[in-house]
C-alpha positions as CSV (number, residue, x, y, z in Angstrom):
1,M,21.9,-5.1,23.0
2,T,23.7,-2.8,25.7
3,L,23.9,0.9,25.9
4,D,27.6,1.2,24.7
5,E,26.2,-1.0,21.5
6,I,23.0,1.3,21.0
7,E,25.2,4.4,21.0
8,K,27.3,2.7,18.4
9,I,24.2,3.4,16.2
10,D,24.4,5.1,12.9
11,K,21.1,6.5,13.5
12,D,21.5,8.5,10.5
13,A,21.9,4.8,9.0
14,C,18.8,3.6,9.8
15,P,15.5,3.0,7.6
16,S,12.1,4.3,8.2
17,F,10.1,1.3,8.9
18,A,7.1,2.6,5.9
19,N,10.5,2.0,3.5
20,F,10.6,-1.5,3.8
21,A,6.9,-2.6,5.6
22,K,4.5,-0.9,3.1
23,D,2.8,-4.0,2.2
24,Q,2.3,-4.5,5.9
25,L,0.8,-1.0,6.5
26,P,-2.9,-0.8,6.2
27,M,-4.5,1.7,3.3
28,P,-5.8,4.5,3.7
29,G,-9.3,5.0,2.4
30,I,-12.9,5.6,3.2
31,K,-14.2,1.9,3.3
32,K,-17.2,1.5,0.4
33,R,-18.7,-1.8,-0.2
34,L,-18.7,-3.0,-4.0
35,D,-22.5,-2.3,-4.4
36,E,-21.6,1.6,-3.7
37,I,-19.6,2.0,-6.5
38,L,-21.2,-0.5,-9.2
39,N,-21.5,1.6,-12.5
40,K,-19.2,4.6,-11.4
41,K,-15.8,5.6,-13.0
42,I,-12.9,4.8,-10.2
43,L,-9.1,5.4,-10.6
44,V,-7.5,1.8,-9.2
45,V,-4.5,3.5,-7.5
46,D,-3.0,0.2,-5.5
47,F,-4.1,-4.0,-4.3
48,K,-3.1,-6.3,-1.8
49,I,-4.5,-9.7,-2.0
50,R,-4.3,-12.3,1.1
51,D,-6.0,-15.0,2.9
52,S,-9.5,-14.4,3.5
53,K,-10.5,-14.2,7.1
54,R,-14.4,-14.7,6.1
55,R,-13.9,-17.7,4.0
56,Q,-11.2,-20.3,4.8
57,G,-9.0,-21.7,1.6
58,T,-10.3,-18.2,-0.3
59,E,-8.3,-14.7,-1.4
60,C,-9.5,-11.6,-0.7
61,L,-8.6,-8.5,-2.6
62,Q,-7.9,-4.7,-0.6
63,M,-8.3,-2.4,-3.6
64,Q,-7.4,1.1,-3.3
65,F,-8.9,3.7,-5.5
66,V,-10.0,7.2,-6.0
67,L,-14.2,8.1,-6.6
68,N,-15.3,11.7,-7.0
69,G,-11.7,12.8,-5.7
70,I,-11.5,11.0,-2.3
71,V,-9.4,8.0,-1.2
72,C,-11.4,5.2,-0.9
73,V,-10.6,1.2,-0.3
74,L,-12.8,-1.9,-0.5
75,F,-12.5,-5.6,0.2
76,S,-14.2,-8.2,-1.8
77,G,-13.9,-12.7,-2.5
78,S,-14.4,-11.9,-6.3
79,S,-12.3,-14.2,-7.9
80,V,-12.9,-11.7,-11.2
81,L,-11.5,-8.6,-9.8
82,I,-8.7,-10.6,-8.2
83,D,-7.3,-12.1,-11.5
84,Q,-8.5,-8.9,-13.8
85,I,-6.5,-6.5,-11.5
86,Q,-3.1,-8.8,-11.6
87,I,-3.4,-9.2,-15.0
88,A,-3.8,-5.3,-15.2
89,W,-0.4,-5.3,-13.0
90,D,1.6,-7.7,-14.6
91,K,1.1,-5.9,-17.8
92,N,2.2,-2.5,-16.3
93,Q,-1.3,-1.1,-16.4
94,G,-2.1,0.0,-13.0
95,P,-3.1,2.5,-12.3
96,F,-6.1,2.5,-13.9
97,Y,-9.7,4.2,-14.8
98,T,-12.5,1.5,-14.4
99,N,-16.2,0.8,-13.9
100,V,-17.1,-2.1,-11.8
101,I,-20.1,-3.5,-13.2
102,K,-22.3,-6.7,-11.9
103,I,-22.8,-9.4,-14.9
104,D,-24.9,-12.0,-13.1
105,K,-23.2,-13.3,-10.4
106,Y,-20.2,-12.3,-10.4
107,Y,-18.3,-8.4,-10.8
108,S,-16.3,-7.7,-13.5
109,F,-14.4,-4.5,-14.6
110,S,-14.8,-2.9,-17.5
């Protein structure tokens, strides 16, 4: 752009990056592992599902939640948790309270 073109920009009409790129920003919160929140009541407030960086060809859940008044995030490749959280949001049930439990070799919301 030329200097003249830049001067003509209506700066009040320009959107804030955060308004249109929310999914690109990292979720704030203290990082937790699944074993740190097992059987504890949490409030799930947001999530993203991305391709896993650790296991090619699989998905990774990034979940933001509140535990004891503290905002936290966790990352998990659990396909059960991924399916359950998508179903909850598809049915407009999020945010929601839950406990993460371990059943045999997999994790689940209860």
